[in-house]
N, C-alpha and C positions, 0 to 999 in steps of 0.2 A: 134415643140412645139406650142401649142395653145396660141394665144394672149388673156390674161384674159380680156382686155378691149373689144375686139371684141366679146368674149363669153358673157360678161355682156350686151353689146348692143343688141346682138341677143336675149337673154333671155328677156330683157326689152321690146323689140318690140313684143314678142310673148305672154307675160303675163301682165295683167293689175295690178295684185297685188300678194301678197305672197300666197294667197289661190288658185289662178289659177295655180301658179307655182307648189304647192304641188299636186294639182289634176293632172297636166300634167306630172311632173317629179318624183313624189313621195317624200318621206322623209325617213330619217334614224332613226327610233324610237329606234333602237338597238345600236345607237352610243355609244361607250365606249371609252372616251378620255384617252389618255396615258400621265401620268406625268413623262416624261423622264428627262434626265440630262439637256436638253435645256429649261425645264419648270421653269423659274425664276420669282421671284416677280418683280413688277414694282412700282416705286415711283410716277408714273404719277397720277395726281388728277382725280377723277371721272368726266366724261363728257368732258375732254380735248381731243384735236385731238390726242395727244400722247397716251392716254389711249385707245381711239377707235382703233388706229393703232395696239396697243399691243393685244387687243381682236381679231381684224381681223386676225392677224398673228397666234394667238393661235388656232383659228378655222382652218386656213389653214394647220397648223402642226398637227391637230388632238389632241390638248391638251385641258385640262379643261379650261373654261373661267376664273375662279377665283382661285387665289393662296392665301393661308392662310396668306401670308405676304405682299400682295398688300397694298398700302396706303389706309387707311380707313377714313382719315379726311383731312382737308385743313390747318392744323397748319403749320406755318412757310412759308406760301405762301403770296406773295404780288401781288396786281393787281389793276386795275382801279375799282373804286367804282362808281356805277351809282346811283344818288339820286332817291328815289321813287317818283312817280308822283301822 
């Protein structure tokens, strides 16, 4: 089985940006995601590491990125507030 970190390192060293990667490896413009029984909503807030991981996993599984029942706001969350400068 391929080591995903090694594959990423190899692709990173061969391509300077996403456009070079598309030119070199192509892209899948006909990608048709599948919303199977494992395609579940997430309560992770937008921009969080958790949400990014959910999106990464969805791509890996061939699922749509966005679920209709994903969290759409930040209500009920608490966190550090940084004063504006």
